[in-house]
C-alpha positions, 0 to 999 in steps of 0.5 A: 544207634542201631541204625548203624547196625542197621547200614553195615549189615546191608552192606556186607548183605549186598556184596557177593561175587567176582568182578574187576576192580574199578572205584566206586561212585560217590561225591570225594568232597563229602568224604574228605569233609567227613575226614576232616570232621573226625577228631584224630587227635582225640582217639586212640593210637589204634582207634586211629589207625582202625580208622584211618584204614577204611576212610582212607580208601572205602569201597561205600562212602555215604553221607546219610541225609540229616534227620530233626527230631523232638526228643529229650537229649540226655534220653537221646544220648542213652539210646545212642551209645547203648543200641540194645534198648532200642532193640530190645523194645523192637524184638517186643514188638515182632519187627526185628530179628536183630540180636545185641550182645553187649561184650563190654562196657562200649563195645558190643556183638550184634546180630542180624538174623539174616548172616551178617555178624558183627563186633561193635565198640564204640571208640569216642562219643560226646555230646555231638559225636559219636564213632562207631568201629564194626569189624563182621562178616556176611554169610548166606545166599547173596555171596557165594562165600564168606565176605569180610567187612569193617565199618566206620560209622559218625554220627554227628548231634546238634541241640537246638532247644524250643519253648516248653523245655523242650529241644530239637535234635539234628542227626546226621550219619556219615558211613565208609564200609570198606569190603576185605574182598577182591571186585568187591568196589566194582558191585559196590558201585553197582549197588550203591543206590540201592543200599544208599535207599535203603540206609537213607529210611534205616535212618529217618524211621529209626530217629523217629522212633527215638523222637516217639520214645521220647514223647511217650516219656511225656504224653503216656509215662504210664506205658513207658514204665510197664515196657521197661517192666519187659525189657528182660533182654537188656542188662538191669542197670541200663533198663534202672538208667532207663527209668531215670531218663524217662521219668525226667523227662515226663517231670520236665514236660509235666513243669512246663504245661505248670508254667504254662497253666499258673492256676493249675494245680501244682500240688502231688499228683492224685490217686489215678495220676501216673507216678514215675519209678523213684531210682536209686541213683543218677549217674548222668550221662558218662562222656566217652572221650579220652580227656574226660573220663567222668562222668557228667550230664549234657547240656545244649549246644547250638545247631549248625546250618538249617533244619530240612524237612523231615520225610516218611518212609516204610521201616525197613530193618 
């Protein structure tokens, strides 16, 4: 997810200088709970070892506030697993310098345009849990030299079906950052509140943006079709998947509206109505868990806990 890249970049960019080694102040109860929720038994040995090296003694841990959006689950999962879609849209809008290059089926190389470079791998993913491991560095004016860091990002998701074929999607992101730099712990403790506020705002605005893409697919499919043709920085096959996913959102919304209006005209769209692109094939959503390598579509699941109130914040990327 693009917000995962943003938090790692912010954390890396803030690390600089040399300070005596001290412990970072964060909620250890939340951290221990977050570690317990990591499905180590379903990870490869290498992925499990890499994650433990970071989460057992992080320089920074933060559990970002839960965000809830109205978003189609299939479209949501596609954008989470392939953040280059959102990055390409942002770049078209001129609101980010982030660049993402896909290096493998579940890995990509990211640059934030401000000195942070990272290699990110999605090591585990199903409909309610995604785990990314990022290995990167910051090299710029905020640090006296090159600063290396490792990040583990755990995104927990819940789905609550609502009327009209809509689904509320809840998101909670746990972030573990470990600086490979002497004295980083003290600086991380000092800067953690600033980093946290930036990350919270980025997370809220990014998840809200996913909801806006889903809503636009319902209300303005012609505009989404036009946008899709301009996504030239992503693989054509991925662009086709994005088109398929947005078309399905539109078709589901249209069907729901027709159910509400029994007298509505259910015939073929008129000549002037927007028509979704015809996709060559429907590949569904690919699960990433080791025990389920086959492709499958995503079904809603129950959400744990109440929905918090949403809040707005200025977009910071």
